[in-house]
The first five atom37 places (N, CA, C, CB, O) and aatype in JSON, in Angstrom:
{
  "aatype": [20, 20, 20, 20, 20, 20, 20, 20, 20, 20, 20, 20, 20, 20, 20, 20, 20, 20, 20, 20, 20, 20, 20, 20, 20, 20, 20, 20, 20, 20, 20, 20, 20, 20, 20, 20, 20, 20, 20, 20, 20, 20, 20, 20, 20, 20, 20, 20, 20, 20, 20, 20, 20, 20, 20, 20, 20, 20, 20, 20, 20, 20, 20, 20, 20, 20, 20, 20, 20, 20, 20, 20, 20, 20, 20, 20, 20, 20, 20, 20, 20, 20, 20, 20, 20, 20, 20, 20, 20, 20, 20, 20, 20, 20, 20, 20, 20, 20],
  "atom_mask": [
    [1, 1, 1, 1, 1],
    [1, 1, 1, 1, 1],
    [1, 1, 1, 1, 1],
    [1, 1, 1, 1, 1],
    [1, 1, 1, 1, 1],
    [1, 1, 1, 1, 1],
    [1, 1, 1, 1, 1],
    [1, 1, 1, 1, 1],
    [1, 1, 1, 1, 1],
    [1, 1, 1, 1, 1],
    [1, 1, 1, 1, 1],
    [1, 1, 1, 1, 1],
    [1, 1, 1, 1, 1],
    [1, 1, 1, 1, 1],
    [1, 1, 1, 1, 1],
    [1, 1, 1, 1, 1],
    [1, 1, 1, 1, 1],
    [1, 1, 1, 1, 1],
    [1, 1, 1, 1, 1],
    [1, 1, 1, 1, 1],
    [1, 1, 1, 1, 1],
    [1, 1, 1, 1, 1],
    [1, 1, 1, 1, 1],
    [1, 1, 1, 1, 1],
    [1, 1, 1, 1, 1],
    [1, 1, 1, 1, 1],
    [1, 1, 1, 1, 1],
    [1, 1, 1, 1, 1],
    [1, 1, 1, 1, 1],
    [1, 1, 1, 1, 1],
    [1, 1, 1, 1, 1],
    [1, 1, 1, 1, 1],
    [1, 1, 1, 1, 1],
    [1, 1, 1, 1, 1],
    [1, 1, 1, 1, 1],
    [1, 1, 1, 1, 1],
    [1, 1, 1, 1, 1],
    [1, 1, 1, 1, 1],
    [1, 1, 1, 1, 1],
    [1, 1, 1, 1, 1],
    [1, 1, 1, 1, 1],
    [1, 1, 1, 1, 1],
    [1, 1, 1, 1, 1],
    [1, 1, 1, 1, 1],
    [1, 1, 1, 1, 1],
    [1, 1, 1, 1, 1],
    [1, 1, 1, 1, 1],
    [1, 1, 1, 1, 1],
    [1, 1, 1, 1, 1],
    [1, 1, 1, 1, 1],
    [1, 1, 1, 1, 1],
    [1, 1, 1, 1, 1],
    [1, 1, 1, 1, 1],
    [1, 1, 1, 1, 1],
    [1, 1, 1, 1, 1],
    [1, 1, 1, 1, 1],
    [1, 1, 1, 1, 1],
    [1, 1, 1, 1, 1],
    [1, 1, 1, 1, 1],
    [1, 1, 1, 1, 1],
    [1, 1, 1, 1, 1],
    [1, 1, 1, 1, 1],
    [1, 1, 1, 1, 1],
    [1, 1, 1, 1, 1],
    [1, 1, 1, 1, 1],
    [1, 1, 1, 1, 1],
    [1, 1, 1, 1, 1],
    [1, 1, 1, 1, 1],
    [1, 1, 1, 1, 1],
    [1, 1, 1, 1, 1],
    [1, 1, 1, 1, 1],
    [1, 1, 1, 1, 1],
    [1, 1, 1, 1, 1],
    [1, 1, 1, 1, 1],
    [1, 1, 1, 1, 1],
    [1, 1, 1, 1, 1],
    [1, 1, 1, 1, 1],
    [1, 1, 1, 1, 1],
    [1, 1, 1, 1, 1],
    [1, 1, 1, 1, 1],
    [1, 1, 1, 1, 1],
    [1, 1, 1, 1, 1],
    [1, 1, 1, 1, 1],
    [1, 1, 1, 1, 1],
    [1, 1, 1, 1, 1],
    [1, 1, 1, 1, 1],
    [1, 1, 1, 1, 1],
    [1, 1, 1, 1, 1],
    [1, 1, 1, 1, 1],
    [1, 1, 1, 1, 1],
    [1, 1, 1, 1, 1],
    [1, 1, 1, 1, 1],
    [1, 1, 1, 1, 1],
    [1, 1, 1, 1, 1],
    [1, 1, 1, 1, 1],
    [1, 1, 1, 1, 1],
    [1, 1, 1, 1, 1],
    [1, 1, 1, 1, 1]
  ],
  "atom_positions": [
    [[30.49, 8.66, -1.23], [31.82, 8.29, -1.09], [32.69, 9.56, -0.73], [32.29, 7.6, -2.38], [32.5, 10.63, -1.31]],
    [[33.61, 9.4, 0.21], [34.56, 10.47, 0.44], [35.48, 10.54, -0.74], [35.34, 10.27, 1.75], [35.8, 9.57, -1.44]],
    [[35.9, 11.83, -0.89], [36.9, 12.07, -1.93], [38.25, 12.53, -1.24], [36.38, 13.19, -2.96], [38.28, 13.43, -0.4]],
    [[39.3, 11.88, -1.63], [40.52, 12.05, -1.02], [41.51, 12.98, -1.66], [41.06, 10.84, -0.9], [42.61, 13.18, -1.14]],
    [[41.11, 13.55, -2.81], [41.81, 14.46, -3.54], [40.84, 15.63, -3.97], [42.46, 13.77, -4.7], [39.67, 15.45, -4.31]],
    [[41.42, 16.76, -3.93], [40.49, 17.92, -4.23], [40.74, 18.33, -5.83], [40.83, 19.28, -3.15], [41.75, 18.08, -6.49]],
    [[39.72, 18.94, -6.2], [39.83, 19.5, -7.63], [41.03, 20.33, -7.8], [38.62, 20.35, -8.01], [41.71, 20.27, -8.82]],
    [[41.31, 21.12, -6.77], [42.54, 22.05, -6.78], [43.91, 21.13, -6.91], [42.58, 22.99, -5.3], [44.84, 21.36, -7.68]],
    [[43.81, 20.07, -6.02], [45.1, 19.07, -6.16], [45.28, 18.59, -7.66], [44.91, 17.65, -5.17], [46.38, 18.56, -8.21]],
    [[44.09, 18.22, -8.26], [44.03, 17.64, -9.43], [44.54, 18.67, -10.56], [42.64, 17.14, -9.63], [45.38, 18.35, -11.39]],
    [[43.98, 19.86, -10.51], [44.33, 20.9, -11.51], [45.68, 21.26, -11.41], [43.53, 22.11, -11.38], [46.27, 21.6, -12.43]],
    [[46.34, 21.23, -10.2], [47.69, 21.52, -10.06], [48.56, 20.32, -10.64], [47.98, 21.8, -8.58], [49.57, 20.54, -11.31]],
    [[48.11, 19.08, -10.35], [48.88, 18.05, -10.75], [48.66, 17.81, -12.33], [48.54, 16.83, -9.88], [49.51, 17.19, -12.97]],
    [[47.64, 18.24, -12.86], [47.5, 18.02, -14.35], [47.98, 19.35, -15.11], [45.9, 17.67, -14.74], [47.9, 19.42, -16.34]],
    [[48.45, 20.32, -14.39], [48.91, 21.54, -14.88], [47.82, 22.27, -15.63], [50.1, 21.33, -15.73], [48.09, 22.85, -16.68]],
    [[46.62, 22.26, -15.14], [45.41, 22.87, -15.87], [45.12, 24.05, -15.13], [44.11, 21.94, -15.95], [44.79, 24.02, -13.95]],
    [[45.23, 25.23, -15.89], [44.9, 26.48, -15.33], [43.64, 27.24, -15.81], [45.99, 27.29, -15.5], [43.45, 28.45, -15.76]],
    [[42.83, 26.31, -16.28], [41.38, 26.76, -16.78], [40.28, 25.85, -16.07], [41.22, 26.58, -18.51], [40.6, 24.78, -15.57]],
    [[39.08, 26.28, -16.05], [38.03, 25.58, -15.48], [37.13, 24.85, -16.36], [37.31, 26.43, -14.76], [36.19, 24.22, -15.86]],
    [[37.32, 24.86, -17.7], [36.5, 24.19, -18.67], [36.28, 22.72, -18.36], [37.1, 24.33, -20.01], [35.2, 22.16, -18.53]],
    [[37.35, 22.13, -17.91], [37.3, 20.64, -17.66], [36.97, 20.26, -16.22], [38.65, 20.0, -18.03], [36.98, 19.08, -15.88]],
    [[36.68, 21.22, -15.4], [36.46, 20.93, -14.03], [35.43, 19.68, -13.77], [35.93, 22.23, -13.38], [35.73, 18.75, -13.02]],
    [[34.38, 19.75, -14.38], [33.45, 18.75, -14.21], [33.92, 17.39, -14.58], [32.31, 19.09, -14.93], [33.69, 16.4, -13.88]],
    [[34.61, 17.35, -15.76], [35.18, 16.07, -16.23], [36.22, 15.53, -15.18], [35.88, 16.27, -17.65], [36.16, 14.37, -14.77]],
    [[37.16, 16.43, -14.76], [38.18, 16.12, -13.79], [37.58, 15.53, -12.46], [38.99, 17.39, -13.5], [38.11, 14.57, -11.91]],
    [[36.43, 16.15, -11.96], [35.92, 16.02, -10.69], [35.18, 14.61, -10.88], [34.98, 17.32, -10.24], [35.12, 13.77, -9.98]],
    [[34.69, 14.47, -11.98], [33.89, 13.06, -12.37], [34.72, 11.89, -12.4], [33.24, 13.09, -13.82], [34.19, 10.79, -12.35]],
    [[36.07, 12.01, -12.46], [37.06, 10.9, -12.41], [37.28, 10.46, -11.03], [38.37, 11.3, -13.01], [37.69, 9.32, -10.85]],
    [[37.06, 11.22, -10.04], [37.58, 10.95, -8.74], [36.83, 9.54, -8.19], [37.3, 12.3, -7.74], [37.48, 8.56, -7.81]],
    [[35.57, 9.58, -8.21], [34.91, 8.4, -7.66], [35.26, 7.11, -8.35], [33.44, 8.57, -7.71], [35.66, 6.16, -7.68]],
    [[35.14, 7.03, -9.76], [35.52, 5.71, -10.34], [36.96, 5.38, -10.07], [35.28, 5.7, -11.85], [37.28, 4.22, -9.8]],
    [[37.81, 6.31, -10.13], [39.35, 5.97, -9.74], [39.43, 5.37, -8.37], [40.32, 7.31, -9.74], [40.06, 4.33, -8.18]],
    [[38.77, 6.04, -7.38], [38.9, 5.5, -6.08], [38.23, 4.22, -6.01], [38.39, 6.4, -5.07], [38.79, 3.35, -5.33]],
    [[37.11, 3.93, -6.61], [36.45, 2.51, -6.63], [37.42, 1.53, -7.28], [35.03, 2.51, -7.46], [37.54, 0.41, -6.8]],
    [[38.11, 1.9, -8.33], [38.99, 0.91, -8.88], [40.15, 0.66, -7.94], [39.49, 1.35, -10.24], [40.6, -0.49, -7.92]],
    [[40.7, 1.58, -7.16], [41.67, 1.36, -6.17], [41.22, 0.53, -5.08], [42.12, 2.57, -5.67], [41.96, -0.33, -4.6]],
    [[40.03, 0.74, -4.68], [39.36, -0.14, -3.59], [39.35, -1.62, -4.08], [37.79, 0.36, -3.28], [39.72, -2.58, -3.39]],
    [[38.89, -1.69, -5.34], [38.64, -3.18, -5.87], [40.06, -3.73, -5.89], [37.87, -3.29, -7.48], [40.28, -4.84, -5.42]],
    [[41.02, -3.01, -6.42], [42.48, -3.6, -6.46], [42.95, -3.95, -5.09], [43.54, -2.56, -7.09], [43.49, -5.04, -4.92]],
    [[42.76, -3.0, -3.98], [43.23, -3.32, -2.7], [42.36, -4.39, -1.98], [43.29, -2.07, -1.91], [42.79, -4.97, -0.98]],
    [[41.28, -4.63, -2.44], [40.25, -5.52, -1.8], [39.89, -5.01, -0.39], [40.79, -7.02, -1.72], [39.63, -5.82, 0.5]],
    [[39.88, -3.68, -0.19], [39.31, -2.99, 0.94], [38.88, -1.75, 0.89], [40.06, -2.98, 1.85], [39.45, -1.08, 0.02]],
    [[37.95, -1.1, 1.62], [37.58, 0.22, 1.55], [38.64, 1.26, 1.82], [36.54, 0.39, 2.41], [39.46, 1.01, 2.71]],
    [[38.72, 2.33, 1.2], [39.79, 3.26, 1.47], [39.65, 3.76, 2.89], [39.79, 4.43, 0.47], [40.62, 4.09, 3.57]],
    [[38.42, 3.8, 3.29], [38.26, 4.37, 4.68], [39.07, 3.65, 5.78], [36.79, 4.32, 5.07], [39.25, 4.19, 6.87]],
    [[39.56, 2.41, 5.48], [40.47, 1.67, 6.42], [41.8, 2.21, 6.29], [40.52, 0.16, 6.17], [42.65, 1.8, 7.08]],
    [[42.12, 3.1, 5.38], [43.54, 3.55, 5.16], [43.59, 5.15, 5.46], [44.03, 3.2, 3.55], [44.41, 5.91, 4.96]],
    [[42.56, 5.52, 6.37], [42.58, 6.92, 6.57], [43.11, 7.0, 8.06], [41.1, 7.62, 6.31], [42.71, 6.24, 8.94]],
    [[43.97, 7.92, 8.24], [44.45, 8.22, 9.61], [44.4, 9.73, 9.82], [45.92, 7.66, 9.83], [44.95, 10.5, 9.03]],
    [[43.7, 10.17, 10.97], [43.56, 11.5, 11.25], [42.99, 12.33, 10.16], [44.76, 11.98, 11.62], [43.38, 13.46, 9.88]],
    [[42.01, 11.66, 9.55], [41.27, 12.33, 8.5], [41.92, 12.47, 7.1], [40.96, 13.65, 8.97], [41.38, 13.06, 6.16]],
    [[43.12, 11.86, 7.06], [43.93, 11.95, 5.8], [44.24, 10.54, 5.14], [45.28, 12.68, 6.13], [44.69, 9.65, 5.87]],
    [[44.04, 10.3, 3.92], [44.38, 9.05, 3.27], [45.96, 8.84, 3.26], [43.8, 9.05, 1.79], [46.77, 9.77, 3.22]],
    [[46.29, 7.48, 3.31], [47.75, 7.27, 2.98], [48.27, 8.04, 1.81], [48.01, 5.84, 2.72], [47.59, 8.06, 0.78]],
    [[49.39, 8.65, 1.87], [50.05, 9.48, 0.75], [50.2, 8.76, -0.5], [51.43, 9.96, 1.13], [50.09, 9.32, -1.59]],
    [[50.45, 7.43, -0.37], [50.62, 6.54, -1.54], [49.38, 6.46, -2.43], [50.99, 5.14, -1.08], [49.39, 6.56, -3.66]],
    [[48.25, 6.25, -1.62], [46.94, 6.12, -2.33], [46.66, 7.61, -2.91], [45.68, 5.57, -1.25], [46.29, 7.73, -4.08]],
    [[46.84, 8.71, -2.11], [46.53, 10.1, -2.66], [47.34, 10.2, -3.96], [46.93, 11.32, -1.61], [46.77, 10.63, -4.97]],
    [[48.52, 9.86, -3.99], [49.26, 10.17, -5.27], [48.86, 9.09, -6.34], [50.91, 10.17, -5.02], [48.87, 9.42, -7.53]],
    [[48.54, 7.94, -6.02], [47.99, 6.89, -7.05], [46.77, 7.38, -7.69], [47.64, 5.5, -6.38], [46.57, 7.19, -8.89]],
    [[45.84, 8.09, -6.84], [44.65, 8.65, -7.37], [44.99, 9.62, -8.3], [43.8, 9.19, -6.39], [44.5, 9.54, -9.42]],
    [[45.84, 10.64, -8.0], [46.23, 11.67, -8.97], [46.85, 11.15, -10.23], [47.17, 12.61, -8.35], [46.56, 11.62, -11.33]],
    [[47.7, 10.16, -10.07], [48.27, 9.63, -11.37], [47.19, 8.98, -12.3], [49.39, 8.55, -11.06], [47.09, 9.28, -13.49]],
    [[46.41, 8.1, -11.69], [45.34, 7.45, -12.48], [44.46, 8.49, -13.1], [44.48, 6.5, -11.61], [44.19, 8.36, -14.3]],
    [[43.98, 9.54, -12.4], [43.2, 10.53, -12.89], [43.9, 11.31, -14.12], [42.87, 11.42, -11.75], [43.26, 11.69, -15.09]],
    [[45.21, 11.48, -13.96], [46.03, 12.17, -14.95], [46.02, 11.29, -16.26], [47.54, 12.4, -14.37], [45.91, 11.8, -17.38]],
    [[46.14, 9.94, -16.05], [46.16, 9.06, -17.09], [44.75, 9.14, -17.92], [46.45, 7.64, -16.51], [44.68, 9.34, -19.13]],
    [[43.78, 8.97, -17.13], [42.38, 9.02, -17.8], [42.05, 10.35, -18.4], [41.27, 8.69, -16.8], [41.36, 10.42, -19.42]],
    [[42.55, 11.44, -17.76], [42.39, 12.76, -18.36], [43.08, 12.92, -19.7], [42.9, 13.79, -17.43], [42.5, 13.5, -20.62]],
    [[44.39, 12.38, -19.84], [45.16, 12.49, -20.95], [44.69, 11.43, -22.04], [46.61, 12.31, -20.54], [44.78, 11.67, -23.24]],
    [[44.22, 10.39, -21.59], [43.88, 9.25, -22.54], [42.42, 8.95, -22.41], [44.71, 7.94, -22.23], [42.08, 8.07, -21.62]],
    [[41.52, 9.6, -23.12], [40.14, 9.35, -22.93], [39.53, 8.26, -23.85], [39.43, 10.61, -23.13], [38.32, 8.06, -23.84]],
    [[40.39, 7.54, -24.65], [39.87, 6.57, -25.53], [40.74, 5.27, -25.03], [40.05, 7.02, -27.18], [41.8, 5.29, -24.4]],
    [[40.01, 4.16, -25.47], [40.71, 2.92, -25.31], [42.22, 2.9, -26.05], [39.76, 1.78, -25.89], [42.42, 3.4, -27.15]],
    [[43.09, 2.33, -25.37], [44.34, 2.21, -26.0], [44.53, 0.75, -26.57], [45.46, 2.58, -25.0], [44.57, -0.21, -25.8]],
    [[44.63, 0.62, -27.84], [44.63, -0.72, -28.49], [46.02, -1.27, -28.9], [43.77, -0.65, -29.73], [46.28, -2.39, -29.32]],
    [[46.8, -0.3, -28.69], [48.36, -0.75, -29.16], [49.25, -1.23, -28.02], [49.18, 0.53, -29.83], [50.41, -1.56, -28.25]],
    [[48.71, -1.27, -26.76], [49.46, -1.48, -25.69], [48.68, -2.56, -24.83], [49.74, -0.14, -24.97], [47.46, -2.73, -24.95]],
    [[49.5, -3.29, -23.95], [48.71, -4.27, -23.1], [47.81, -3.5, -22.04], [49.73, -5.28, -22.32], [48.25, -2.51, -21.47]],
    [[46.7, -3.94, -21.82], [45.73, -3.21, -21.0], [46.06, -3.68, -19.6], [44.18, -3.49, -21.4], [46.17, -4.88, -19.36]],
    [[46.22, -2.71, -18.65], [46.27, -2.77, -17.17], [45.27, -1.97, -16.57], [47.54, -2.36, -16.63], [45.14, -0.8, -16.92]],
    [[44.48, -2.54, -15.62], [43.64, -1.69, -14.97], [44.41, -0.77, -14.01], [42.62, -2.47, -14.29], [44.14, 0.43, -13.88]],
    [[45.37, -1.4, -13.38], [46.25, -0.58, -12.45], [47.65, -0.62, -13.1], [46.29, -1.19, -10.88], [48.25, -1.69, -13.0]],
    [[48.19, 0.31, -13.71], [49.57, 0.23, -14.26], [50.56, -0.11, -13.15], [49.99, 1.59, -14.94], [50.33, 0.01, -11.95]],
    [[51.72, -0.57, -13.7], [52.75, -1.12, -12.81], [53.3, -0.1, -11.8], [53.89, -1.67, -13.65], [53.47, -0.41, -10.62]],
    [[53.57, 1.1, -12.27], [54.06, 2.12, -11.3], [53.0, 2.48, -10.11], [54.41, 3.43, -12.13], [53.38, 2.79, -8.98]],
    [[51.81, 2.42, -10.46], [50.81, 2.69, -9.54], [50.57, 1.46, -8.52], [49.56, 3.05, -10.32], [50.2, 1.65, -7.36]],
    [[50.8, 0.17, -9.06], [50.58, -0.89, -8.28], [51.81, -0.93, -7.25], [50.41, -2.14, -9.14], [51.65, -1.43, -6.14]],
    [[53.05, -0.38, -7.68], [54.13, -0.43, -6.77], [53.72, 0.47, -5.54], [55.47, 0.04, -7.47], [54.13, 0.12, -4.43]],
    [[52.97, 1.58, -5.66], [52.47, 2.39, -4.56], [51.48, 1.61, -3.69], [51.81, 3.65, -5.1], [51.53, 1.61, -2.46]],
    [[50.6, 0.96, -4.42], [49.39, 0.38, -3.71], [49.65, -1.09, -3.1], [48.16, 0.3, -4.75], [48.98, -1.5, -2.15]],
    [[50.69, -1.86, -3.71], [50.8, -3.21, -3.37], [51.03, -3.57, -1.82], [51.9, -3.73, -4.16], [50.54, -4.58, -1.3]],
    [[51.77, -2.69, -1.17], [52.0, -2.79, 0.25], [50.73, -2.72, 1.1], [52.93, -1.71, 0.66], [50.69, -3.21, 2.23]],
    [[49.62, -2.05, 0.49], [48.44, -1.95, 1.23], [47.36, -2.78, 0.87], [48.01, -0.72, 1.21], [46.26, -2.7, 1.42]],
    [[47.66, -3.67, -0.14], [46.63, -4.6, -0.56], [46.38, -5.71, 0.46], [47.0, -5.21, -1.9], [47.32, -6.32, 0.98]],
    [[45.09, -5.98, 0.73], [44.56, -6.96, 1.56], [44.25, -8.24, 0.82], [43.39, -6.45, 2.21], [43.51, -8.25, -0.16]],
    [[44.84, -9.37, 1.32], [44.63, -10.75, 0.85], [43.86, -11.54, 1.67], [45.79, -11.41, 0.67], [44.16, -11.6, 2.86]],
    [[42.79, -12.25, 1.2], [41.98, -12.96, 1.91], [42.37, -14.39, 2.34], [40.91, -12.94, 1.24], [41.58, -15.06, 3.01]]
  ]
}
């Protein structure tokens, strides 16, 4: 699977200036991208132009990874959302309906 964010993008977004968590952060890329594909009902490759992913998706990937990085356990005191509302706002216009 192509990765549409780099470790450097993520480290900057997370404000991480150490490499201890690099493997963990990198390991979040594929599952987050797969979750976004499932939400959009389409492969992310359909949303690539000139080798770059739509910036809304790029930002949604970073936000979701930041969420999973900061919250590594289940959250039991809040309503569970696979795709939080603010990320759905970024992705909704790209969603494919059958």
